[in-house]
C-alpha positions in Angstrom: 22.4 -0.5 46.0 25.0 1.3 47.6 24.6 4.6 50.0 26.4 7.0 52.4 24.3 8.4 55.0 25.3 11.3 56.8 22.7 11.6 60.0 24.0 14.2 62.1 27.8 14.2 62.7 27.3 10.0 61.8 28.5 8.9 58.5 27.2 5.3 57.6 27.6 3.1 54.7 24.3 1.1 53.4 23.9 -1.5 50.8 20.5 -2.0 50.6 19.4 -5.4 48.8 15.4 -5.8 47.8 14.1 -9.1 48.4 10.9 -11.0 47.6 9.0 -8.9 50.4 11.5 -7.1 52.6 14.7 -4.9 52.4 18.2 -6.2 53.8 20.2 -3.3 54.7 23.9 -3.9 55.4 25.3 -0.7 57.6 29.0 -0.8 58.4 29.3 -5.0 59.0 25.6 -5.7 59.9 22.7 -6.9 58.5 19.1 -5.5 59.1 16.0 -7.1 57.7 13.5 -4.5 56.9 10.0 -5.1 56.1 8.5 -1.6 55.1 4.9 -0.6 54.3 3.8 2.6 53.6 1.0 4.6 55.3 0.7 7.8 53.4 3.1 9.5 51.2 5.4 10.5 54.1 4.7 7.5 56.6 6.1 4.3 56.7 5.5 1.3 59.0 9.1 -0.4 59.5 9.9 -4.1 61.5 13.4 -3.9 62.0 14.8 -7.4 62.7 11.2 -8.1 64.2 10.9 -4.8 65.6 8.2 -2.4 64.7 8.7 1.1 64.3 7.1 4.2 62.8 8.8 6.5 60.1 7.7 9.8 58.8 10.0 11.7 56.0 10.2 15.0 55.1 12.9 16.1 52.5 15.0 19.2 53.9 18.0 21.3 52.7 18.5 18.9 50.0 18.3 16.1 52.5 15.7 14.6 54.5 14.2 14.9 58.1 13.2 11.6 59.4 11.1 10.7 62.4 11.9 7.8 63.6 9.9 6.7 66.8 9.4 10.3 68.0 13.0 11.1 66.9 14.0 13.2 64.4 17.2 13.2 62.5 18.9 15.1 59.2 20.2 12.7 57.2 22.0 13.3 53.7 22.1 10.8 51.3 24.9 10.0 48.6 23.8 6.9 45.9 27.2 5.3 43.9 27.0 7.6 41.3 27.3 10.8 43.6 29.8 8.7 45.6 32.3 8.3 42.9 31.4 12.1 41.7 32.7 13.0 45.3 35.7 11.1 45.0 37.0 12.1 41.7 36.6 16.2 42.7 33.6 16.1 40.5 30.7 17.1 43.1 27.5 17.9 40.9 26.1 20.5 43.6 29.2 22.8 44.1 28.7 27.0 43.8 28.8 27.8 40.5 28.1 24.2 38.9 25.0 22.8 37.4 22.6 20.0 38.7 20.8 17.5 36.8 17.3 16.7 38.8 16.9 13.2 38.3 14.0 11.3 37.9 13.6 8.9 41.5 11.2 6.6 39.4 9.3 5.8 36.5 6.1 8.2 35.6 4.3 10.2 33.6 5.2 14.3 33.6 1.7 15.9 34.6 2.7 19.7 35.6 5.7 22.0 34.7 6.3 24.4 37.5 9.0 26.3 36.2 10.7 27.9 32.9 14.6 28.0 32.0 15.9 31.1 33.5 13.9 30.5 36.7 15.0 31.1 39.9 14.5 28.5 42.0 15.3 27.6 46.2 15.7 24.2 47.7 12.3 22.6 48.2 10.9 24.7 45.3 8.1 22.4 43.3 9.4 21.8 39.8 6.8 19.3 38.2 5.2 16.6 39.1 5.5 13.1 38.2 2.1 10.4 37.9 3.3 7.1 38.6 0.7 4.3 39.8 -2.2 7.3 39.8 -0.1 8.5 42.3 1.1 12.2 42.1 4.9 12.9 43.5 6.2 16.3 43.8 9.8 17.0 42.2 11.5 19.6 44.2 14.3 21.5 44.1 17.6 20.1 45.6 19.9 23.4 45.5 19.3 27.9 44.8 20.2 28.3 40.9 18.5 29.3 38.1 16.4 26.2 35.9 18.3 26.0 32.9 17.1 23.0 30.7 14.4 21.0 30.6 14.2 17.9 29.2 10.6 16.9 30.3 7.1 18.0 28.6 4.1 17.1 29.8 2.3 14.0 29.2 5.8 12.7 29.0 7.2 9.3 29.7 10.0 9.2 32.1 12.4 6.4 32.8 13.6 5.9 36.4 17.3 7.7 36.3 16.3 10.2 33.0 17.3 13.7 33.3 14.1 16.0 33.9 15.6 19.2 34.2 19.2 21.4 35.0 19.8 23.5 37.8 22.5 25.9 37.2 24.4 27.2 39.7 24.4 31.1 40.8 
């Protein structure tokens, strides 16, 4: 998978490949082997190039606040689709446009907290997806109004499925 990461004022191009028990992450032209173990819903133990690190992350302002070994960074990530949309001037988060909220994992819709027309702000709780007995909160990444909802309680969703749409204000 290809990503573009904006960390503070630094832009990095990332290519991530999963191997049997670790990840290979190419940052620009440098490869890093990363073994990642989840400690809690928001913290991880990482071994990067044979050196141990502690990472915690929280969603913030449509991106993430990442703390790595007690150093905190604001990170914005774009996946391949978002990079292409931006390249062709079709950025889905432009003011006045709509944004699809996509399922980041396969799971079962357990709870929906919004209805069409409801106003939302960044980090508002939209719904809960259950995967492997873990409840995953799906949060709004922008302000606007809830448009169409493509999920119902009890519905199974695949990774990449549209859950709902947020219309710009």
